[in-house]
TORFIDO-948015 format. One record per residue (C-alpha): chain; x, y, z; residue in three letters; residue number from 1. Coordinates in Angstrom, 3 decimals. Layout:
! TORFIDO-948015
ATOM   dodren          u          v          w   fike   pavo
ATOM        A          X          Y          Z    ALA    NUM
...
This chain:
! TORFIDO-948015
ATOM   dodren          u          v          w   fike   pavo
ATOM        A     25.229    -31.149      0.619    MET      1
ATOM        A     21.486    -31.179      0.568    THR      2
ATOM        A     19.988    -32.234     -3.096    LYS      3
ATOM        A     16.982    -30.969     -1.816    ILE      4
ATOM        A     16.815    -27.550     -4.516    ALA      5
ATOM        A     13.891    -24.357     -4.284    PRO      6
ATOM        A     11.656    -23.673     -7.051    GLN      7
ATOM        A     12.744    -20.989     -9.782    PRO      8
ATOM        A     12.825    -17.671     -8.836    GLY      9
ATOM        A     13.114    -17.847     -4.722    ILE     10
ATOM        A     16.687    -17.201     -4.583    MET     11
ATOM        A     16.033    -13.800     -6.370    GLU     12
ATOM        A     13.970    -12.348     -3.745    ILE     13
ATOM        A     15.337     -9.768     -1.645    ALA     14
ATOM        A     13.594     -9.989      1.582    LEU     15
ATOM        A     11.630     -7.118      2.541    TYR     16
ATOM        A     12.546     -4.740      5.228    GLU     17
ATOM        A      9.970     -2.748      7.122    GLY     18
ATOM        A     10.576      0.804      8.016    GLY     19
ATOM        A     13.069      1.426     11.513    LYS     20
ATOM        A     11.128      1.622     14.430    ALA     21
ATOM        A     12.944      1.976     17.142    THR     22
ATOM        A     16.372      4.499     18.257    ILE     23
ATOM        A     18.909      3.312     20.840    ASP     24
ATOM        A     18.545      5.100     24.218    GLY     25
ATOM        A     15.254      6.850     23.247    ARG     26
ATOM        A     12.081      6.167     24.882    ASP     27
ATOM        A     10.098      9.272     23.051    ASP     28
ATOM        A     10.269      8.094     19.521    VAL     29
ATOM        A      7.816      9.376     16.534    LEU     30
ATOM        A      8.031      6.212     14.212    LYS     31
ATOM        A      6.819      8.366     10.809    LEU     32
ATOM        A      8.306      5.377      8.466    SER     33
ATOM        A      5.625      3.345      7.750    SER     34
ATOM        A      2.429      5.292      7.010    ASN     35
ATOM        A      0.454      4.632      9.983    GLU     36
ATOM        A     -2.599      6.145     10.878    ASN     37
ATOM        A     -1.359      8.827     13.991    PRO     38
ATOM        A     -5.034      8.753     15.487    LEU     39
ATOM        A     -4.945      4.652     15.663    GLY     40
ATOM        A     -7.537      2.534     15.284    ALA     41
ATOM        A    -10.837      2.991     15.586    PRO     42
ATOM        A    -12.834      2.688     18.980    PRO     43
ATOM        A    -14.826      0.852     17.180    SER     44
ATOM        A    -12.700     -1.851     16.035    ALA     45
ATOM        A    -11.114     -2.015     18.879    GLN     46
ATOM        A    -14.703     -3.008     21.089    LEU     47
ATOM        A    -15.115     -5.267     18.209    ALA     48
ATOM        A    -11.964     -7.103     18.960    LEU     49
ATOM        A    -12.429     -7.113     22.983    ALA     50
ATOM        A    -15.400     -8.975     22.116    GLU     51
ATOM        A    -14.301    -11.274     19.374    ALA     52
ATOM        A    -11.823    -12.236     21.717    ALA     53
ATOM        A    -14.337    -14.632     23.928    ARG     54
ATOM        A    -14.056    -16.916     21.080    ASN     55
ATOM        A    -11.166    -17.838     20.332    LEU     56
ATOM        A    -11.616    -21.216     21.047    HIS     57
ATOM        A    -14.059    -20.864     18.196    ARG     58
ATOM        A    -13.034    -21.248     14.527    TYR     59
ATOM        A    -13.105    -18.304     12.089    PRO     60
ATOM        A    -16.009    -18.561      8.934    SER     61
ATOM        A    -13.904    -19.820      6.004    THR     62
ATOM        A    -15.929    -17.743      3.485    ASP     63
ATOM        A    -15.704    -14.638      5.508    HIS     64
ATOM        A    -19.268    -14.032      4.667    ALA     65
ATOM        A    -19.796    -11.343      6.913    ALA     66
ATOM        A    -16.487     -8.652      6.426    LEU     67
ATOM        A    -17.319     -9.347      2.835    ARG     68
ATOM        A    -21.023     -8.020      2.916    GLU     69
ATOM        A    -19.971     -5.244      5.363    ALA     70
ATOM        A    -17.145     -4.311      2.262    ILE     71
ATOM        A    -19.893     -4.710     -0.028    GLY     72
ATOM        A    -22.384     -2.658      1.687    GLU     73
ATOM        A    -20.477      0.631      2.378    VAL     74
ATOM        A    -18.743      0.408     -1.158    HIS     75
ATOM        A    -21.337     -0.518     -2.798    GLY     76
ATOM        A    -20.076     -3.848     -4.627    LEU     77
ATOM        A    -21.391     -7.856     -4.701    ASP     78
ATOM        A    -20.132     -9.366     -2.205    PRO     79
ATOM        A    -19.639    -11.951     -4.197    ALA     80
ATOM        A    -16.665    -10.699     -5.866    ARG     81
ATOM        A    -14.841     -9.359     -3.106    ILE     82
ATOM        A    -11.597    -11.783     -1.466    ILE     83
ATOM        A    -10.100    -11.336      1.621    CYS     84
ATOM        A     -6.789    -11.820      2.786    GLY     85
ATOM        A     -3.874    -11.377      5.310    VAL     86
ATOM        A     -3.345     -7.940      4.181    GLY     87
ATOM        A     -3.432     -6.599      0.644    SER     88
ATOM        A     -0.070     -8.512      0.243    ASP     89
ATOM        A     -1.442    -11.767      0.418    GLU     90
ATOM        A     -4.638    -10.900     -1.514    VAL     91
ATOM        A     -2.007     -9.971     -4.525    LEU     92
ATOM        A      0.105    -12.994     -4.290    GLN     93
ATOM        A     -2.900    -15.254     -5.045    PHE     94
ATOM        A     -3.560    -12.921     -8.245    ILE     95
ATOM        A      0.424    -13.627     -8.451    CYS     96
ATOM        A     -0.180    -17.325     -7.672    GLN     97
ATOM        A     -3.489    -17.984    -10.141    ALA     98
ATOM        A     -2.697    -16.211    -12.512    PHE     99
ATOM        A      0.710    -16.449    -13.169    SER    100
ATOM        A      4.259    -19.044    -13.563    GLY    101
ATOM        A      7.745    -20.151    -14.842    PRO    102
ATOM        A      8.006    -18.063    -17.972    GLY    103
ATOM        A      5.630    -15.540    -18.126    ASP    104
ATOM        A      6.383    -11.866    -17.229    GLU    105
ATOM        A      4.446     -9.544    -14.768    ILE    106
ATOM        A      5.329     -5.559    -14.949    ILE    107
ATOM        A      5.342     -3.066    -12.554    HIS    108
ATOM        A      6.735      0.508    -12.196    THR    109
ATOM        A     10.101      1.545    -11.357    ALA    110
ATOM        A      8.981      3.175     -8.067    HIS    111
ATOM        A      6.352     -0.009     -6.876    GLY    112
ATOM        A      5.823     -1.375     -4.064    PHE    113
ATOM        A      8.716     -2.816     -3.361    SER    114
ATOM        A      6.918     -6.902     -2.401    MET    115
ATOM        A      6.073     -6.968     -5.958    TYR    116
ATOM        A      9.925     -8.241     -6.716    PRO    117
ATOM        A      9.274    -10.813     -3.665    VAL    118
ATOM        A      5.634    -11.619     -5.371    LEU    119
ATOM        A      6.729    -11.891     -8.461    ILE    120
ATOM        A     10.137    -14.018     -8.106    HIS    121
ATOM        A      8.136    -16.331     -5.655    MET    122
ATOM        A      5.675    -17.705     -8.456    VAL    123
ATOM        A      8.709    -17.962    -10.450    GLY    124
ATOM        A      7.642    -15.138    -13.229    ALA    125
ATOM        A      9.676    -12.456    -14.672    THR    126
ATOM        A     10.020     -9.282    -13.254    PRO    127
ATOM        A      9.552     -6.172    -16.042    VAL    128
ATOM        A     10.880     -2.683    -14.558    CYS    129
ATOM        A      9.024      0.278    -16.393    VAL    130
ATOM        A     10.197      3.366    -15.641    PRO    131
ATOM        A      8.093      6.653    -14.426    GLU    132
ATOM        A      7.773      9.963    -15.983    ALA    133
ATOM        A      9.047     12.671    -12.681    GLU    134
ATOM        A      7.242     10.130    -10.155    ARG    135
ATOM        A      3.988      9.468    -11.888    VAL    136
ATOM        A      3.038      6.670    -13.681    VAL    137
ATOM        A      3.791      6.664    -17.605    ASP    138
ATOM        A      0.755      4.573    -19.333    VAL    139
ATOM        A      2.885      4.613    -22.597    ASP    140
ATOM        A      6.484      2.701    -20.793    ALA    141
ATOM        A      3.894      0.240    -19.947    ILE    142
ATOM        A      1.912      0.045    -22.865    LEU    143
ATOM        A      5.039     -0.873    -24.384    ALA    144
ATOM        A      6.951     -3.282    -22.320    ALA    145
ATOM        A      3.940     -5.450    -22.929    VAL    146
ATOM        A      5.051     -9.023    -24.629    SER    147
ATOM        A      3.086    -11.868    -25.325    ASP    148
ATOM        A      4.754    -13.269    -22.293    LYS    149
ATOM        A      3.486    -10.575    -19.787    THR    150
ATOM        A      0.715    -11.714    -17.478    ARG    151
ATOM        A     -0.314     -9.272    -14.960    ILE    152
ATOM        A      0.628     -5.534    -14.335    VAL    153
ATOM        A      0.937     -4.321    -11.027    LEU    154
ATOM        A      0.309     -1.020    -10.306    LEU    155
ATOM        A      0.316      1.102     -6.921    THR    156
ATOM        A     -2.020      4.117     -7.033    ASN    157
ATOM        A     -2.019      6.105     -5.132    PRO    158
ATOM        A      2.142      5.494     -5.837    GLY    159
ATOM        A      4.132      4.877     -3.006    ASN    160
ATOM        A      6.532      6.540     -2.338    PRO    161
ATOM        A      6.229      8.863     -4.321    THR    162
ATOM        A      2.529      9.861     -3.138    GLY    163
ATOM        A      1.422     10.826     -7.263    THR    164
ATOM        A     -1.811      9.890     -8.477    LEU    165
ATOM        A     -2.724      8.263    -12.030    LEU    166
ATOM        A     -5.804     10.528    -13.126    PRO    167
ATOM        A     -9.032      8.527    -14.088    ASP    168
ATOM        A     -8.668      9.020    -18.016    ALA    169
ATOM        A     -5.072      7.499    -17.752    ASP    170
ATOM        A     -6.034      4.046    -15.905    LEU    171
ATOM        A     -8.519      4.370    -18.154    GLN    172
ATOM        A     -6.018      4.586    -21.176    ARG    173
ATOM        A     -3.976      1.375    -19.704    LEU    174
ATOM        A     -7.307     -1.039    -19.463    ALA    175
ATOM        A     -8.300     -0.159    -22.544    ASP    176
ATOM        A     -4.767     -0.469    -24.096    GLY    177
ATOM        A     -4.256     -3.633    -22.546    LEU    178
ATOM        A     -4.611     -7.837    -24.007    PRO    179
ATOM        A     -7.937     -9.041    -22.880    GLU    180
ATOM        A     -5.675    -11.310    -21.580    ASP    181
ATOM        A     -3.223     -9.375    -19.096    VAL    182
ATOM        A     -4.676     -8.756    -15.944    LEU    183
ATOM        A     -4.740     -4.851    -14.990    LEU    184
ATOM        A     -3.834     -4.705    -10.898    VAL    185
ATOM        A     -4.651     -1.736     -9.315    ILE    186
ATOM        A     -3.758     -2.018     -5.820    ASP    187
ATOM        A     -4.960      0.980     -4.042    GLY    188
ATOM        A     -3.601      0.870     -0.410    ALA    189
ATOM        A     -3.759      4.655      0.157    TYR    190
ATOM        A     -7.216      5.050     -1.777    THR    191
ATOM        A     -9.636      6.602      1.390    GLU    192
ATOM        A     -6.547      9.171      0.997    TYR    193
ATOM        A     -7.497     10.267     -2.665    ALA    194
ATOM        A    -10.078     12.473     -2.706    LYS    195
ATOM        A    -12.413     11.785     -5.308    GLY    196
ATOM        A    -10.505      8.361     -6.273    PHE    197
ATOM        A    -12.469      5.133     -6.497    ASP    198
ATOM        A     -9.449      3.418     -5.960    GLY    199
ATOM        A    -10.052      1.458     -9.490    GLY    200
ATOM        A    -14.165      0.376     -8.706    THR    201
ATOM        A    -15.351      1.442    -11.174    ARG    202
ATOM        A    -12.913     -0.669    -13.796    LEU    203
ATOM        A    -12.792     -3.325    -11.621    ALA    204
ATOM        A    -16.719     -3.853    -12.098    SER    205
ATOM        A    -16.799     -2.863    -15.672    ASP    206
ATOM        A    -13.738     -4.871    -16.765    GLN    207
ATOM        A    -13.010     -8.574    -17.108    PRO    208
ATOM        A     -8.928     -8.138    -17.210    ASN    209
ATOM        A     -9.348     -5.453    -13.791    VAL    210
ATOM        A     -8.884     -6.420    -10.417    ILE    211
ATOM        A     -8.812     -3.729     -7.343    MET    212
ATOM        A     -6.881     -4.217     -3.716    THR    213
ATOM        A     -7.525     -2.403     -0.759    ARG    214
ATOM        A     -6.231     -2.621      2.893    THR    215
ATOM        A     -7.323     -2.093      6.546    PHE    216
ATOM        A     -3.864     -1.177      7.149    SER    217
ATOM        A     -3.657      2.622      6.630    LYS    218
ATOM        A     -6.859      4.581      7.434    ILE    219
ATOM        A     -8.285      2.086      9.444    TYR    220
ATOM        A     -5.906      1.578     11.551    GLY    221
ATOM        A     -5.385     -1.953     11.468    LEU    222
ATOM        A     -1.833     -2.683     10.318    GLY    223
ATOM        A     -0.858     -4.626     13.752    GLY    224
ATOM        A     -3.771     -7.016     12.357    LEU    225
ATOM        A     -3.244     -7.792      8.605    ARG    226
ATOM        A     -6.329     -7.674      6.919    ILE    227
ATOM        A     -6.948     -6.811      3.076    GLY    228
ATOM        A     -9.380     -7.384      0.006    TRP    229
ATOM        A     -9.385     -7.485     -3.453    GLY    230
ATOM        A    -12.410     -7.017     -5.995    TYR    231
ATOM        A    -12.852     -8.188     -9.112    GLY    232
ATOM        A    -14.616     -9.983    -12.229    PRO    233
ATOM        A    -16.689    -13.127    -10.356    LYS    234
ATOM        A    -15.106    -15.890    -12.549    ASN    235
ATOM        A    -10.933    -14.612    -11.516    LEU    236
ATOM        A    -11.749    -13.605     -7.687    ILE    237
ATOM        A    -13.270    -17.517     -7.566    ASP    238
ATOM        A     -9.853    -18.722     -8.816    VAL    239
ATOM        A     -8.506    -17.176     -6.546    MET    240
ATOM        A    -10.985    -18.337     -3.611    THR    241
ATOM        A     -9.376    -21.814     -4.719    ARG    242
ATOM        A     -5.724    -21.547     -3.732    ILE    243
ATOM        A     -6.745    -18.983     -0.700    ARG    244
ATOM        A     -6.772    -21.228      3.254    GLN    245
ATOM        A     -9.784    -21.280      4.576    PRO    246
ATOM        A     -8.680    -19.960      7.863    PHE    247
ATOM        A     -6.462    -17.650      6.277    ASN    248
ATOM        A     -8.226    -14.732      8.622    LEU    249
ATOM        A     -8.986    -15.067     12.450    SER    250
ATOM        A    -12.274    -14.486     14.826    VAL    251
ATOM        A    -10.546    -10.854     15.882    VAL    252
ATOM        A     -9.107     -9.804     12.406    GLN    253
ATOM        A    -12.965    -10.568     10.463    LEU    254
ATOM        A    -14.769     -9.044     13.654    ALA    255
ATOM        A    -12.262     -5.857     14.084    ALA    256
ATOM        A    -12.131     -4.674     10.172    ALA    257
ATOM        A    -15.583     -5.108      9.946    GLU    258
ATOM        A    -16.772     -2.670     12.358    ALA    259
ATOM        A    -13.933     -0.263     10.968    ALA    260
ATOM        A    -15.504     -0.663      7.761    VAL    261
ATOM        A    -18.558      0.080      8.832    ARG    262
ATOM        A    -17.389      3.023     11.523    ASP    263
ATOM        A    -17.223      6.374      8.071    ARG    264
ATOM        A    -17.377      8.900     10.329    ASP    265
ATOM        A    -13.363      7.489     11.767    TRP    266
ATOM        A    -12.529      7.209      8.382    VAL    267
ATOM        A    -14.374     10.727      7.713    GLU    268
ATOM        A    -11.769     11.935     10.963    THR    269
ATOM        A     -9.046     10.683      9.699    CYS    270
ATOM        A     -8.866     11.505      6.365    ALA    271
ATOM        A     -9.646     15.282      7.362    ALA    272
ATOM        A     -7.091     15.526      9.804    LEU    273
ATOM        A     -4.551     13.664      7.595    ASN    274
ATOM        A     -5.070     16.647      4.225    VAL    275
ATOM        A     -4.658     19.282      6.781    GLN    276
ATOM        A     -1.444     18.468      8.276    GLN    277
ATOM        A     -0.581     16.807      4.674    ARG    278
ATOM        A     -0.708     20.725      3.544    ALA    279
ATOM        A      0.998     22.232      6.639    ARG    280
ATOM        A      3.690     19.954      6.432    LEU    281
ATOM        A      4.040     20.400      2.128    VAL    282
ATOM        A      4.436     23.994      3.243    GLY    283
ATOM        A      6.995     23.684      5.304    ALA    284
ATOM        A      8.991     21.770      3.240    LEU    285
ATOM        A      8.554     24.057      0.202    ARG    286
ATOM        A      9.058     26.876      2.127    GLN    287
ATOM        A     12.089     26.153      3.395    LEU    288
ATOM        A     13.760     25.199     -0.123    GLY    289
ATOM        A     12.988     21.017     -0.139    VAL    290
ATOM        A     10.871     19.509     -3.459    ALA    291
ATOM        A      7.843     17.476     -2.990    CYS    292
ATOM        A      4.821     16.561     -4.898    ASP    293
ATOM        A      1.096     17.057     -4.532    ASP    294
ATOM        A      0.956     14.049     -2.192    SER    295
ATOM        A     -2.625     11.989     -2.213    GLN    296
ATOM        A     -1.734      9.872      0.628    THR    297
ATOM        A     -0.635     10.202      4.046    ASN    298
ATOM        A      2.630     10.629      3.725    PHE    299
ATOM        A      5.119     12.999      1.479    VAL    300
ATOM        A      8.172     12.044     -0.392    LEU    301
ATOM        A     10.492     14.979      0.645    ALA    302
ATOM        A     13.514     15.293     -2.139    ARG    303
ATOM        A     17.177     17.058     -1.529    PHE    304
ATOM        A     20.150     17.826     -2.775    ALA    305
ATOM        A     21.541     14.220     -3.290    ASP    306
ATOM        A     21.912     11.186     -0.954    ALA    307
ATOM        A     24.592     12.940      1.119    ALA    308
ATOM        A     22.151     15.759      2.447    GLU    309
ATOM        A     19.092     13.299      3.092    ALA    310
ATOM        A     21.441     10.989      4.424    ALA    311
ATOM        A     22.480     13.743      6.877    ALA    312
ATOM        A     19.057     15.368      7.837    LEU    313
ATOM        A     18.210     11.441      8.634    ASP    314
ATOM        A     20.496     11.293     11.552    GLN    315
ATOM        A     18.875     14.978     12.696    VAL    316
ATOM        A     15.938     13.774     12.477    PHE    317
ATOM        A     17.022     10.441     14.617    GLN    318
ATOM        A     19.144     12.832     17.211    ALA    319
ATOM        A     15.622     14.778     18.091    ASP    320
ATOM        A     13.789     10.799     17.997    GLY    321
ATOM        A     12.370     11.498     14.798    ILE    322
ATOM        A     12.247      7.620     12.855    ILE    323
ATOM        A     11.157      8.315      8.780    VAL    324
ATOM        A     12.126      6.319      5.927    ARG    325
ATOM        A     14.769      5.993      3.489    ARG    326
ATOM        A     13.713      5.350      0.198    VAL    327
ATOM        A     16.925      4.087     -1.537    ILE    328
ATOM        A     15.360      0.528     -2.485    GLY    329
ATOM        A     12.740      2.587     -4.425    TYR    330
ATOM        A     14.783      4.349     -6.809    GLY    331
ATOM        A     15.719      7.254     -4.710    PHE    332
ATOM        A     18.446      7.563     -2.374    PRO    333
ATOM        A     18.062     11.400     -2.414    GLU    334
ATOM        A     14.754     11.374     -0.417    ALA    335
ATOM        A     12.998     11.545      2.625    LEU    336
ATOM        A      9.480      9.367      2.697    ARG    337
ATOM        A      7.484     11.353      5.615    ILE    338
ATOM        A      4.432     10.282      7.024    THR    339
ATOM        A      1.792     12.257      7.980    VAL    340
ATOM        A      1.171     12.816     11.664    GLY    341
ATOM        A     -1.305     14.773     13.978    ASP    342
ATOM        A     -1.077     18.553     14.575    ALA    343
ATOM        A      2.061     18.069     17.406    GLU    344
ATOM        A      3.428     14.959     15.490    GLN    345
ATOM        A      3.830     17.654     11.919    THR    346
ATOM        A      4.812     20.576     14.497    GLY    347
ATOM        A      7.620     17.883     15.023    ARG    348
ATOM        A      8.570     17.176     12.547    VAL    349
ATOM        A      8.810     20.602     11.072    ILE    350
ATOM        A     10.756     22.029     13.950    ALA    351
ATOM        A     13.353     19.985     13.176    THR    352
ATOM        A     13.307     20.279      9.511    LEU    353
ATOM        A     13.782     24.571     10.306    THR    354
ATOM        A     16.356     23.732     12.935    LYS    355
ATOM        A     18.530     21.771     10.041    TRP    356
ATOM        A     18.094     24.552      7.283    ARG    357
ATOM        A     19.023     27.146     10.185    GLU    358
ATOM        A     21.937     25.089      9.946    ARG    359
ATOM        A     23.177     24.665      6.437    THR    360
């Protein structure tokens, strides 16, 4: 028996499970379980990646200067206050590593991103889970959970898997209500799908204890490359940079992300398609008597009578070659999370739902 012991918290980690991707015996699978962009990556990013592949023998830049400049230019941000990572997951990991540890508490909400407990246990801190109110973040519940051990609040906005958005006024109230030594992290992976929401940019620009994170995995269609970024007070970003591996992003990652973030026409096209097809899917669900909230993301949380009905419909979807996401681990055994696809894909989903409803 080895006497080598893991650090505190590591054995408390339940491994993250991604969305199902295959169905045995089917080669026409429609994967709507991981909130991926149905249009894929922009051609501009694909071209930039191919060109960058000629330089695979070269080390990438250690400061990500070109990508940070591009992000800053597009979003009107100071590049010196931007940090890039292997998906926004790694940026969140930097935050937890840099500003918490054993004996500290990190607050997250009941239906927040399932990676949060993993990241919290990774640094030996204690997760504190607070309830939401009708699938919307409850500011008062978060503030009531703050103790002298609280170091960080992790907030998914818009929410995953709820799709709901905490209004700006409530977000401001939360930031104002936290002690100065508690860091508010606004995880805005779906920001581009929420019309009028800045992802927490203003708060992260103005307040000394707010950091926002974003990803290239959703609307930019670069989930397979794993690129994300964070923005906040320069002194906090400088601390995080000290623990970032100098070559954490490759030549091709950097090139593709820079091209993608500058391709505003592509982002607008993808956002417009999502608005159209999301409304179509929500309308069909409600017409069929299935409960769902107004979504501010590229997915819809469909809520059924109970867990048994959700499980049965999941099997109906799979029989038709469609993969959606069971969200039992997020606290919704009675629900299915359905990624919004293009017109043809949405039609396929609605056809399956209609067939199911006619049989019940």
